[in-house]
C-alpha positions in Angstrom: 0.0 0.0 0.0 1.3 3.4 -0.9 2.1 5.6 2.1 -0.1 8.6 3.1 2.4 11.4 3.9 1.5 14.7 5.6 3.8 16.9 3.6 3.5 19.9 6.0 4.7 18.0 9.1 8.3 17.7 10.1 9.3 14.0 10.1 13.1 14.2 10.5 14.8 14.9 13.9 18.1 16.5 14.7 21.4 14.8 13.9 22.0 11.4 15.5 24.9 8.9 15.7 26.3 7.9 12.3 24.1 5.5 10.2 24.9 1.8 10.2 28.0 1.0 8.0 26.4 2.6 4.9 28.5 0.4 2.7 26.9 -0.4 -0.7 27.9 -3.0 -3.3 26.6 -2.6 -6.9 26.5 -5.6 -9.3 25.5 -5.1 -13.0 26.1 -5.3 -16.7 28.8 -2.9 -17.9 30.4 -2.2 -21.3 34.0 -2.4 -19.8 35.8 -2.9 -16.6 34.1 -6.1 -15.8 35.4 -8.9 -13.5 37.0 -6.7 -10.9 35.9 -4.8 -7.8 36.0 -1.0 -8.2 35.7 1.5 -5.4 33.1 4.1 -6.0 32.1 7.4 -4.3 30.1 10.5 -4.8 32.7 11.9 -7.3 33.5 8.7 -9.2 34.0 9.0 -13.0 31.7 6.1 -13.9 32.4 6.4 -17.6 36.1 5.8 -17.1 35.4 2.8 -14.8 32.7 1.0 -16.8 32.0 3.1 -19.9 28.2 2.5 -20.0 25.5 0.0 -19.3 22.8 -0.7 -16.7 25.4 -0.6 -13.9 26.4 2.9 -14.9 22.8 4.0 -15.3 21.7 2.9 -11.8 24.9 4.2 -10.2 24.3 7.6 -11.8 20.8 7.9 -10.2 22.1 6.5 -6.9 24.9 9.0 -6.6 22.6 11.9 -7.6 20.0 11.0 -4.9 22.3 9.7 -2.1 24.7 12.6 -1.9 27.6 11.9 0.5 27.8 9.9 3.6 28.2 6.4 2.1 30.9 4.1 0.9 30.6 1.8 -2.1 32.1 -0.7 -4.5 30.9 -2.0 -7.9 31.5 -5.1 -9.9 30.6 -5.3 -13.6 29.9 -8.2 -15.8 29.6 -8.6 -19.6 26.4 -8.5 -21.6 24.4 -11.7 -21.8 26.0 -13.2 -18.7 24.0 -16.2 -17.5 22.2 -16.0 -14.2 24.4 -18.7 -12.6 27.5 -16.6 -13.6 25.9 -13.5 -12.1 25.6 -15.2 -8.8 29.3 -16.3 -9.1 30.2 -12.6 -9.8 28.3 -11.6 -6.7 30.2 -14.1 -4.6 33.5 -13.0 -6.1 32.7 -9.3 -5.2 31.8 -10.2 -1.6 35.0 -12.2 -1.3 37.0 -9.2 -2.5 35.5 -6.8 0.0 37.3 -6.2 3.3 34.0 -5.0 4.9 30.7 -6.7 4.0 28.1 -4.4 2.5 25.0 -3.2 4.3 23.1 -3.2 1.0 23.7 -5.1 -2.3 22.2 -3.5 -5.4 21.7 -6.0 -8.2 21.0 -4.3 -11.4 20.0 -7.4 -13.3 16.2 -7.5 -14.0 14.6 -10.4 -12.2 12.1 -12.4 -14.3 11.2 -15.4 -12.0 10.3 -15.9 -8.4 12.9 -18.7 -8.2 15.7 -16.1 -8.6 14.4 -14.1 -5.7 14.4 -17.2 -3.6 18.0 -17.9 -4.7 19.0 -14.4 -3.6 17.3 -15.0 -0.2 19.1 -18.2 0.2 22.4 -16.5 -0.5 21.5 -13.8 2.0 20.8 -16.5 4.6 24.2 -17.9 4.3 25.8 -14.5 4.8 23.7 -14.1 8.0 25.4 -17.2 9.4 28.8 -15.6 9.0 27.6 -12.2 10.3 27.4 -10.5 6.9 23.9 -9.2 7.6 22.8 -7.6 4.4 19.8 -6.7 2.3 19.5 -7.0 -1.5 17.7 -4.5 -3.7 17.0 -5.7 -7.2 14.7 -4.8 -10.1 11.9 -5.9 -12.4 12.0 -5.1 -16.1 10.5 -2.0 -17.7 7.2 -2.0 -19.4 7.5 -3.4 -23.0 5.4 -1.4 -25.5 6.4 -3.5 -28.5 3.3 -4.1 -30.6 1.8 -7.7 -30.4 4.7 -9.2 -28.4 4.9 -6.6 -25.6 2.7 -5.6 -22.7 -0.8 -4.6 -23.9 -1.2 -2.1 -21.1 -0.4 -1.3 -17.5 -2.7 -4.1 -16.3 -0.7 -6.7 -18.2 2.5 -5.3 -16.8 1.3 -5.5 -13.2 0.1 -9.0 -13.8 3.6 -10.0 -15.0 5.1 -8.5 -11.9 2.7 -10.2 -9.6 3.6 -13.6 -11.2 7.2 -13.1 -10.1 6.5 -12.2 -6.5 3.5 -14.3 -5.6 4.3 -17.0 -3.1 7.9 -15.7 -2.5 9.1 -15.2 1.0 12.4 -13.4 0.8 12.8 -11.2 3.8 16.2 -9.8 2.8 15.2 -9.0 -0.8 13.3 -6.0 -2.2 12.3 -5.8 -5.9 11.8 -2.4 -7.6 9.9 -2.2 -10.9 11.7 -0.2 -13.6 8.9 2.3 -14.3 11.0 5.4 -15.3 14.5 4.2 -16.3 16.6 4.3 -13.1 14.2 3.5 -10.3 16.5 1.0 -8.6 19.4 3.4 -8.3 17.3 6.3 -7.2 15.5 4.3 -4.5 18.7 2.8 -3.3 20.0 6.4 -3.1 17.0 7.3 -0.9 17.9 4.4 1.4 21.5 5.5 1.6 20.8 9.2 2.5 18.5 8.5 5.5 19.4 7.7 9.1 19.3 4.0 10.1 15.9 4.2 11.9 14.2 6.6 9.4 11.8 5.6 6.6 13.0 6.5 3.1 9.6 8.0 2.4 10.2 11.2 4.3 9.6 14.1 1.9 12.0 16.4 3.8 14.8 14.2 2.6 14.1 15.5 -0.9 12.9 14.3 -4.3 14.7 11.5 -6.2 17.2 12.5 -8.8 18.0 11.0 -12.2 14.9 8.9 -12.6 13.9 9.6 -16.2 10.6 10.6 -17.8 7.1 9.6 -16.7 6.3 6.4 -18.7 3.2 5.4 -20.6 1.9 2.1 -21.8 1.2 0.9 -25.3 -2.2 2.6 -25.3 -0.7 5.9 -24.4 -1.9 5.8 -20.8 0.6 7.4 -18.4 1.7 5.8 -15.2 -0.7 6.8 -12.4 -1.1 6.2 -8.7 -3.6 3.4 -9.3 -1.0 1.4 -11.1 1.5 2.1 -8.3 -1.1 0.9 -5.7 -1.5 -2.4 -7.7 2.2 -2.9 -7.8 2.6 -2.0 -4.1 0.0 -4.6 -3.2 2.2 -7.2 -4.9 5.2 -6.2 -2.7 6.8 -3.8 -5.2 8.9 -1.0 -3.9 7.9 1.9 -6.1 8.4 5.6 -6.8 5.4 7.9 -6.2 4.4 11.5 -6.0 2.6 13.7 -3.5 0.0 16.4 -4.2 1.5 19.8 -3.5 5.1 18.7 -4.0 7.1 18.7 -7.2 9.2 15.7 -8.1 9.1 12.0 -7.3 9.6 10.3 -4.0 10.1 6.7 -2.8 7.1 4.9 -1.4 7.9 2.4 1.3 10.7 -0.1 0.5 9.3 -3.5 1.2 11.4 -6.6 1.6 9.5 -9.7 0.4 8.8 -10.6 4.0 7.8 -14.0 5.2 6.2 -14.6 8.6 8.1 -12.8 11.4 10.3 -10.8 9.0 10.6 -7.0 9.2 8.2 -5.6 6.6 10.0 -2.3 5.9 13.6 -1.6 5.0 14.3 0.6 8.0 13.1 -2.2 10.3 15.6 -4.6 8.6 18.4 -2.1 8.8 17.8 -1.2 12.4 17.5 -4.9 13.4 20.8 -5.6 11.7 22.5 -2.6 13.2 21.6 -3.9 16.7 22.4 -7.5 15.9 25.9 -6.7 14.6 26.8 -4.9 17.8 25.1 -7.4 20.1 26.9 -10.3 18.4 30.4 -8.6 18.7 29.9 -8.0 22.4 28.7 -11.6 22.7 31.8 -12.9 21.0 34.1 -10.7 23.2 32.5 -11.9 26.4 32.7 -15.5 25.4 36.4 -15.1 24.9 36.7 -14.2 28.5 34.7 -17.2 29.7 31.1 -17.4 30.8 29.3 -19.3 33.5 26.1 -21.2 32.5 24.1 -20.2 35.6 21.3 -17.7 36.3 23.9 -15.2 37.6 26.2 -15.9 34.7 23.5 -15.4 32.1 22.3 -12.2 33.8 25.9 -10.8 33.7 26.2 -11.8 30.0 22.9 -10.2 29.1 23.8 -7.0 30.9 27.0 -6.8 28.8 25.6 -7.7 25.4 22.4 -5.6 25.7 24.3 -2.3 25.9 23.9 -1.4 22.1 20.2 -1.9 22.3 19.9 0.2 25.4 22.0 2.9 23.8 19.6 3.0 20.8 16.8 3.7 23.2 18.8 6.5 24.8 19.9 8.3 21.6 18.5 11.8 21.1 16.1 11.4 19.5 15.6 7.8 20.6 15.6 5.1 17.9 13.4 2.6 19.8 11.4 2.4 23.0 13.2 1.6 26.3 14.2 -2.1 26.8 14.5 -4.3 29.9 16.4 -7.4 30.9 13.3 -9.4 30.1 13.7 -8.5 26.4 16.9 -10.7 26.2 17.4 -14.5 26.5 20.6 -16.5 26.1 21.5 -20.2 26.1 25.0 -21.7 26.0 25.0 -24.9 24.0 28.8 -25.0 24.6 31.3 -22.8 26.5 32.2 -21.1 23.2 28.8 -20.6 21.7 25.8 -18.4 22.7 22.4 -18.4 21.2 21.0 -15.0 21.7 17.4 -13.7 21.2 16.2 -10.2 21.9 13.3 -8.0 21.1 12.8 -4.3 20.8 9.7 -2.1 20.2 9.1 0.5 17.5 9.4 4.0 18.8 6.1 5.2 17.3 3.9 2.2 17.1 5.2 0.0 19.9 5.3 -3.0 17.5 7.6 -5.7 18.8 10.4 -6.9 16.6 12.4 -10.1 17.4 16.0 -10.8 16.5 17.9 -14.1 16.9 21.6 -14.6 16.4 24.6 -16.8 17.3 27.8 -15.6 18.9 30.6 -18.1 18.7 34.4 -18.1 19.2 
């Protein structure tokens, strides 16, 4: 469902601690420079790195929207690279990175739900080695080719729905290519916000580098009704607001299954907390723990500090937490299974996180 935004109300607080890592990895087709990891930043000369191609297109919109305050890398692959080889390229890029990315932006259009499931499986394996990450990818643009293309917006939305129906991929979000560079622009909107903020906040500014408003084969322009239909199929889309010029991101929806965070900021915040809890958990295990009520209480008091700090930021990121929000078991002296919960600052909704700390 598209968000209803009060454009006259302030929705962004004063400066807060630096956003979670803010490290982005882009993977996509490029005319040159493929097969190697390239560092990118706000002033990168993309033409000299990759010449042209979808990777350059999406990066251009990303940089224009994101501004500064992020770090990034990109890995290009040749035209007509097979899906299996794209996944290999993704693994190669991750292995080449010294710091795992917070967000992976895959510029290859996804045409089957099975590919989304594969990406979710990959993300699940990275979770197990603490590389907590989300993947943003895209669906194709509307095809206005006579006879063989999409007859109209209805046929396009049906094609999108066929890809996402039945898919539970809580670490993957898919963005329809409605303008030309929707993926890059929406990724930029995620990069420019604070960890706990929603990317829909109009005060963060309009998206840049999107392209022109599209029409279908009948000449009907894209409208909010089409966006509502796509959003109902778990699409993360661009939209506009009455009284404001420009285009803005609607909510960025991971393809959440039961118990998964249903908005990108929830996923980012949960990962922000989990990374820090896990590190403290590993550090304390290295000093030895006692599997007793008193030992568990001391361990929880130590590992819970990052979550308590998030509740104490100004403005706070979450509601206050208590010892009862944490549980821990020690299967062995070198392994802790940790579960904690926190509550959304505004709604009070409870979000649960599970992780393993092991030495």
